[in-house]
N, C-alpha and C positions, 0 to 999 in steps of 0.2 A: 257326728253328733247330732243328733234328733235337730228336725228342722222345729218343732214346735214343740212348749211344753208337754200336750195334750197327748203327743203322740210318742208312747212308752212305749220300746220292744222289751218283751219276755220271753224266754225259752221254756218255761214250764210247763207249757200246755200243747204243745206241738210234736206230731206222730211220725208227723213226713223225715225221713234223716236227711234229705238232700234239702229241705228245707232249712231243718233244727241246724247243718251246718253252714249254712248262710248267716242263719240269725248268729247263732254262735261265736261267728265272726266279728259280724259288726259288736257283738257287748264285749269281746275281750280287745280290741283297736279302742273301746274305752279307756281303758286299766283299769277302772276301780275295783277294787280287790273284791266286794261283795259280787259284782258281776261273772267273775273270774270264779270265786268259790260254788255259784248257782249256775257256772256253764258245766264243771264236771261233775258235779255233784245228776245234774239233768242227765249226762252225757253217761256216766256208768248207768243208771238208774235205766237209760234204753240197750245197754249193750245189755245188763243183765239179764234182761227178758228174749225167749222167742218174736223174733221180728217177720210180721207179716209180710203175705206172696209180694215180691216186688224191692222189699225195703233193702238197702244196704248198709254193713258198719261201715264200708270202707270208704265212706263221708264222711262220718264220723271219728274217725284214727286221727287224721292231721288236726285236727281239733282238742282231741283230749294232750296230743303232743304240744299243742301251745299252751294246753294247762297247766304241764305241769313244769313247763318252762318257765311260765310266771309267776306262777303259786302254787309248786308241790304241796305242801302242807297243806291244802283245803279238801284233799281226800284222805278219808276215815283207813284203816287199817283195812279192816271190812273190805269198805271202797277199793283199795288195792288189790286187798284178794281174789275180786272176781275178775278184773282187769289180769290179773296174773294167771290166770284159771284159761281164761281164754285167752289168751296170748299163747299158752307152752298149747293146746289145742290148734291157734291158728298154725303153728311153726310148723307143726309135727305131724298133721295129719291133714294137709289140704291134698286136693288129686293131683293127681299124676298125668289124668288126661287132658286135652289140649280141650282149650271152650270152643263154643261156637259161635259162627259171628252171626249179627244179629241181623235177622233182617229186614232189609231197607223198607217195606211195604208199598217199592215199587210196583207198575203193572210189570215189568219184565222177573220182578221176583222170584225167584224159584220155592216153594215151600218144602218140595225135598232136599233134603242137605245133609254131606257126608258126615257119615258119623265121626266124630275126632277123635285122632290119635292119639297115641301117648305124648306125651313132653319128652323133648331131647337134650343131652345136655350139649357144652356148648361144638362139642368137636363133632355131632352131628349124631352117635351116637345114643342109640334107645334106653331113656333112665330105668334106670333098675332101683334106684332107692327114689326118697321121699322128696317133693319137691322141695326147691331154694330159690333165693332170688337170680339164680347162674343157673333155672333152668329154664329152658328154651321151647316157646311156643306161638306158635300164626295168632290166636286167640289167647287168652288165658279167663280162667273160671272168677265169681265172685270167690270164692275161697282163697285161689292163687294172691288176686290183691292183698288181702289182707294179710296174708304169711308175708308178701314184702312191706308191705306197711309198717306190723308189727316186730319183723326184722330191723328196717330203717328210725323204730323208735326206742328198739329193745337197751342198748347203750344208756340211754339218757335214765330210760325207765327202772334200770339194774341198779343206776348211781343212788338214784333217789329212794328206790322202797327195796333194794333186793336182800338188804342186809337188816331193815329198821325192827328191832323186837323178836329179831334171829337168836335163836340158842341152837347152833345146830349140833346135835350127838354127836361122839366121838371125833369132833373137828380136826381135835389131832391127832388124831389114829391114820396110820399110815394102811390102813385096808384100801385104800387109794390105788397103792402096788398093786394090788393081785389083778384089777380089773386090766379088760385088755385092753391094749396099743395099739395092735393092730386092724384092731375093728374100727372105720369110723363111725358106726353109729351101734347104740345099743339095742337092745330086743324092746319091745314095747312090753311093759308087765302086771301088771296084778297089781304088784306092788309100786309100782310107779307109777299108778290112780289112787292111790293111798300117802300118797306124800303130801304135809302143806304147801299151798296153790305154791310160796314161792320158792321152795325147792324143788318141785318138780319145772321150775320154768328156768330155773338153771341147769336143770339135768337137759330141758332137752333145748335150751339157749344152747346147750355146752356139746351138743350132738350135733345143731345144727351148725356150729361154728365147726366142727370139724369134715361132715360134710363139704362146707363151702372150699377148708382149706384144702381138701381133696379133690375138686370140681376144677379151682385154678390151677391144675399140673396139667389138665383136659388145653389143647392147643384150638384156639376158638376157628371157627371157619370164618368170622367177620373178622376183622382187623380193629374198628372199635371194642368189641365183646374183650379186646386186652385188656384194656384200658378199665375196665367196669368189673373184671375177674381182684385185680390187682388190687381194687378200690375195697372191695369185698372182703379179700385176704387180709389187706391191714385192718376194717374192721374185725373180722372174724380173730384175731390176734386180739383185740385191744379189749374185748369182750369175754374173753378169755380170763386173761388178765385179770379183768376185774370179778372172776365168778372166784377162782383163786384166791382173790381177796376175800370172801364173804364164805368160801368154805375151804383150807388149807387143805381136807382131803383128797383138792381137784388137782392141785399141786402135783402128785408125782405120775400121775400119768399124763399131763401135759408136760412137765418136762421134755421127757424124750422125744414125744412127739413132736415139738416144735424143734428140738434139735434138727431130725432128720426133716424136718421144712428149711431151716437155714442154712442145710447141708447142700439142701436142691437148689436154693436161688442166689445165695450168696455172690456166685462166680455171671450170675445174669444183673447190668448194672440198672435195666428197666423194672428191676424188683427194690432199687435202694430206697425206696419210703418204706418196704415193707419191713426191712432192719432192724427201724427204730421200734416199732411194739415189739419185735421178740426181745431186744435189747432189756427193753424196758421190764418185758417180763421177768429176764433173766434176774436183773437188778434188782427189780420185788420179792424174790421168792427163791435166785439159789442157794442163798444160807441156810431156807427153812430146808429145802433138797438134798443141801448138803454135794452141790457139782458144782464144779470150775466152769465159770462162762467165762475165764479171760480169753479164750479163742474168738467167741464171739464180740467180743467188747475190743480184740486187736483188727479183727478186719474191717467193723465197721469206724475206728477211727482212721483205719490205714486208707484202706478205700475211697470210700466215698467222697472225702476231700478233696484226695488228691485226682479226683478221675471227673467231679463235679460238681466241682466250686463253682463252675461259669452257670450253673442252675438258679435263678436265684431265688425260686419258691422253694425248693428245696434248701438250698443253703440256710432262708430262713427257718422252718422249718427242723432241718440240725441244731444249728445254734440254738434255739430254744429250749430241744428236747438238750442241751446239753445244761443250756440255761437252769432248767426245771428240777433237772437231777444232780446238780453240782454238789449237793452234802453224798447223797448215794454213791456216787462215784471219787470222791476224796476217800470216803470209809470202805468204799470195796477194794479199791481193784487203784496201781500206780499207774495204770493203760491212760488214763483221763490227760495227768498230768504230761504224760512224757509226748504225752500226742500235740501241744501248744503248736510247734510247726506246720502242721495238718489243718488247725480248725483256723489259724491267724489267713490263711489262702483264704476261706469265705469274707474274709473282710478285706483284704487286698485286692477284693475281686467287685465286691460289694459295698463297697462303703459311699454314702456315709448312710443307708439305710438301715445296716446293722451295728451301728453304733453306738447305739442305746443296751444291744446284749450283748458287746464286747464290754462296754462298764460294767454292769451287773457278771459277767464272763470272768475276768480277767481277775477277782483275787482269791479266786478260786485257784487258780493255775499257777498263784506265786504263791513260793516258799522259797528257804537258802539257797534251794539245789538247782530253781530253772530261772532266780532274779535274776543273773547275768547273762543269761541266753536268750531272753524276754526283753529284755534290757536292748539288746545289738537287735531284733529281730524288730522291735518297736523302730528304732533309725533305718532301719533297712526296709520298712514297711511298704514307701514306693516302687521301691525298687523291684520286691517282690513282685508288686504287680506288675512291671513292666516285664520280668520275666517271665511271669504266667503267662501274657498276653506273646511274649515269643512263642515260649511250648504248645500253647493253641495254635499260633500261625505254624508253625514247624510240625505237628498233626496230621494238619491238613495238605501238607504235600502230597505229591507223587512218591511214588517208591523212587525213582528216578531222582528226583528231588534234592529228593534227604539220601543222597549216597555222600558217604563219609568225604571231611574235607579232606587236602592235601595239609599237612602237618606244617610242612615247610612253608605254605604262600598265607599271609596273616589276614583273615577274617577281613571282608568289607562293609559287614550287617550284622546286623544283632542274628539276625535264621543263619547267617553260617559259619557265626561265631557258637552257636544255639549246639552245630555238632561237631565245632571243630575240639581236637584233643587239648590244647590251651586254656580252653574255656570251660570244658565238661562238667571239669569234678568242679568249678566254682557253679556252675548253675546248680548242679544236684547238693548242691551245698545249700543253696539257697532256695531249692524245693526240696529238702530233704521230709521226711513223714511225719521223722519223730526226731525228741530231744538229741544232739550230739554236742555237750557240753568241751569234750574232750576237744573239740576242734579249732583253728585257730580264725574268729571271724576274720582276720587282717586277710586274706585273705579271699577276699572280698573286693580288695579295694578298684584291682583290675576292672574288675565287672562292673561296678556304678560306674566308671569311665564311660565302657563300652554302651552301658544300657542309657546313658547322658540322650542320647538320641530321643527317646520316648518320652524325658522329658516333658514335655510342653502336650503328651495325650490327656484328656480332659478325665478320663478315668483313673493315670495316675496320679495327677493332679488335684480331683476329688479324695482319693486316698493319705496325701501329706497333707492335708486338711484336714483329716482325724488325730494325727499322730501327737499335737500337743495336747488333747485333750485326755488322749490313754498315757503319755510319758506322767500327767500333774499327777492321774491318778493311779499308773506305777509307782511314784514315791512316798504317796501317802499310805498304800498298803505297806513296800519297804518299812517304813518309817516304824511298822508296827514290831517287826519282826527279826531288823539287821541287828546284827552286834557288831563288836569295831572293825573286827577285819573284813567283816562285806560290805561296810560302809566304806574302808579305805580301798576298797579294788571298784567301787562303785565310781567315786573319785577322780580315780586314775583314769579309769574308763571316760568317764564324762572327759574329761581332759584332751585324752587321746581323740576321742570320736569326732569331736569340733573340728577336727581338720577331716574327718572321711564320714561325710555327707551325699545324700542326693545334690545333684547339682539342679533344684530350685530355689531362685533365691526367697521367695515370701517363705516354701517350706523352713529355709536354713533359720531365716531371723525370727521363727517362732520357733524353732526349735532352742534356738539361742536364748532365747528371752524363759522357757520354761527351767531348760537348765540353768542358767543364772541362778535364778530365783530358788532352785532345789537344796544348788550347790551350800547356801547360806542354811539350809534347811540340814546338808546332813553337819558343816562344820557343827551347827547348835546341837545338833543329836550327840557327836562326837567328836570334841574341839581339840583331841590329842592328835589327829592327824593333821593336825599341822606341821606336828615336830614328825611323824613317826614318816610324812609323805615332804619331807622337807628338800628332797633331791627330784621330785616329778614338780612337784609347787615352784621349785624355784626356777626350773628352764621354761617354765610355762609364763610364769612371773618376767623373765627375763625377756623373752622374746618382743620386739618392737611391730611387731607385724598383727601380732594378738591384738592391740588396742583397738585397731582400725577395725581388723576383719572381725573379730567379737569380741566387742567390747563392755558386753554385760558380764558376759563369761570374768573376764577380764577382772571389771572393776566390782566386781563380789569376792574375788578370790585375794586381791588386796587387801580390802576389808576384813577377811578373815584371816590373814597376815595378823593385821596390824590389832584384830581382837583378842584372838587365841595366844599366838607368841609370847606365852608369859607363863612364867612359876606357880602364877595365879591355876591354871586351867593341866598346864602338866610339868611334874617338879622335873621331869629329865630336860627340860629348854635353859641351855644356857646362854650365857653373854656371846659365847662365838658364835651360835646359832643364829642369834639375833640381830647381832656384827655382819653375818651373809646375807641376810633376807636383805639388812639394810643397806647396804654398797649394790647388793643388785637392783633394786628399787630407787637404787641414788641414780644409779648410772642411767634407768629407763628416765626417770621425771628428769634427768639430763639431755636425754635425745631427742624427748620431744616437745619441750621447753628452752633449747638453745637455740638461737638468732641466725637467720637463713637470710640470704638475699632473698630481696620480694618474692621472684620470681618463685623459688624452689617449695617454701614456706608451706609445711603441711599442716592440715586442720587434723584437731586429737579431739575427741567428747571432752569437755569442760570438768562433766564429773569424773572420768578418771583422772584427769589433772587434781579436781580435790583429794581424789580417795587416796595417789600418793601422796601428797603434801602431806595428811592426816596420820596417814598408816607408818610414817618415817619418824612423825613427830610422839606416837604412839612406841614407837620403839627406841628413840634416844631417851623415853622417860624412863625406861625400865633399862637404858645402859648409857650412864647418866652423861659418859663421854663421850657420846654423839652429840650432844645436843650445841656445842659450835658450828657444828659441820651442818646441821638440819638449821639451824637458827638465818645462818650466811646465804644459806639457799635459798630460807623463804624471805632475809631481805631485798634479792635478787628480781623478786617475780612481778614487782615494781616496772622496773624496768623493763622484764618480761614483756605484761600486755600492755607497756606504753609505745612500742616500737611499731613505728610504722604497716613492718613485714605485716605484723603480728595481727590489727586492729583492721587489717584489711580479708583476714580469714576470718574474723571471729566476729562474734555480735558482741553491740556492746554492754549487756545485763552480763551476758555471759564472762564476760572478762572483771567487770566489775563484782562477780560472785568470785569468782578464783581470791581478785584484790583481797576483796574481803577476807575471806578464807584464810588466805596466810597468813594475816593482821593478826587474826588472831589467834591462830596457832603459834605464830611467835609470841604472841603477847603471854598466851599460857607459858612456856619455855624458859619465862623471866622468872617465875615464881616456879621449879623446880621438885619442891615438896607438893605444891599444889597439883603441877603435871601429872607428878609422879601417881599423887593417891585416884586422878579422874581417870588416868588412864590404866594404872595395875593397882587397883584396890590390890589389898588383904586377904587371904586365901577366904576368910571366913565371912569374907563377904561378898568374895565374888557372884555370886548365886543373887542375894539376897533382894528384895524388892529394892531395897533403897539404892543400890548399886543400878538395876537395871532400870529408876527411875534418873540415878546421874547419867547413863548411856541416852535414854530415849533422848533427854534435852541436852544434850551436849552442844548443839547450837545454840541452844539459850544459855549454856552454863560461858563458853566463848565470848558469848559477846558480855558478859558481866565482868569478865576479867578483864575484855580490850579498855569497857568504860571507869574499871577501877585504875588503868595502869595510865589511863589518859583523859581524865574528868572533859566533860564538856561543861557549859555555864548551864547553871541553877540545878545540876545534877549533885546533891551530894548523898555520898552514901549510908546507909543506917548503922 
């Protein structure tokens, strides 16, 4: 900001390029749109004319780059054509002789300087082609600096102005197929200079990128230059993709060029980042070029996650790449969905930083064919983190330390187990690179127990904390496409896997909470599952230990029995089935409410006791021969709650709630016809708004019935 109102900066009359750069930077920092536009106009005007001796455009290009980032519309098409023409020349016609060291002007400065030599390639060879950012020299000329700066802003320039107002003649023509792929540059010709500025810039940019890719194949003399090579390679492929989007005639000569490049670098893990823009190109253009790109996608999704999951920056870039292209992948290749076990390695190792990306990614990985396997994988995600830790530590061992274990000796540590024949196939399944729906996840039970020693690892604990979020999302997405058989399968797995979780107490509690709430959702989606899965549900709800260890799941399962074991929801429901469920739940309620000696009375969740009483009442209302049995049972609840052994383990409020609910249910059963309507609505009103309101206000209805049967002073029913 200006220190006073009288001091106003302006770039309109400044001739010196260095001063113009400094003033323009201040004006751009002020953020006023009018100033941004004024700076852009002035920069282009200066670039348009021949600069005086001693002035250089290299000070202006960074400012121009900022202008197009802040306000690309501030330049007119005529102005962008001026800059495009300049950029084409800077990219293609920079000197291939090194610059001269500037004399210091000191006393011992030597006025005679050696003639500059030619620039070299990264490997030290004399450069025989045009100058690029990968050309090496001790000093650089002004036009070489402009060359490097032009390349640094080329991608943004093409994205902003490369196709504006463009009508490429014969853009759909395949004449590009006839152009040479073996030559990395095309000969400069008179016809090239006659092209419109934007087309000419694309041509020179394409040649520049081809030259960079050729240069990236040279072994650098300096180790640090290897990273520069890879960065330039990635940028070159990205720019070629943009050019092909703007002019499809470039697609055909680019396809084979990039396939050759892919074959050259795919075996080198240090080039992993470069494989993503190559895959991006084929995602965008393989359909037009009519080429099969599955081999490129397969290598990308198989090797990189398996080998480099522990690289956090690569993990973020890879997952972001997948996220940006989910629609293209799901439309063009099945490899993306099949590779989800590999993709989840990134999350297992790098959670929670990647959780938001996977929230966006998960819906695209889910369909009817992957839902069951992804459900298992989510529950085993902390176990996968532990397995990846073991895998990394095993790879770091020396050859002698990695010698095969004796099959006859039980492994004492996770590292020994990783190489032991007994556990090897389990590790291989958990660390698989693609979907394997035919394999049985039950085989991992011993491995979960073995990896329990890593359950307190901070990385494992952090991963476990992400699972509930993804589980809830999983069920929300599956609910959109799941049919009856898939819902049945998920409910069975839900009940089974509740016994097969990685031993982290907080993790298990969070998973039980999610599974119990989603069990209700699945039952509402497909109420017939209570009849269709009666065997599995009876087995689960008839196990006393489930009340204590998985109280939330047990309570919701009991609620679902009472709600949906009815002919209103499934005409296949029979009296025999109702009686069988009644007897199982009656035995459960008897087991947890029977009076024991004071020292051995266990404590069960009051919510589970209330759910059992309510469900038994509902079942009795549908099979009225059972009403005397449940009424007698409910009448004994007063004795239960008043027992000294019970009052010692339950709080007074809980016991009062249990007694109130037992009294209300017992009173309702004194009017069987009312009970039957409340608990077993006719088929035509079972899903109406009226019945939903009855169910929602059931506690209120129970209290009204109680007051009708046991009127208190001053209460007069209307």
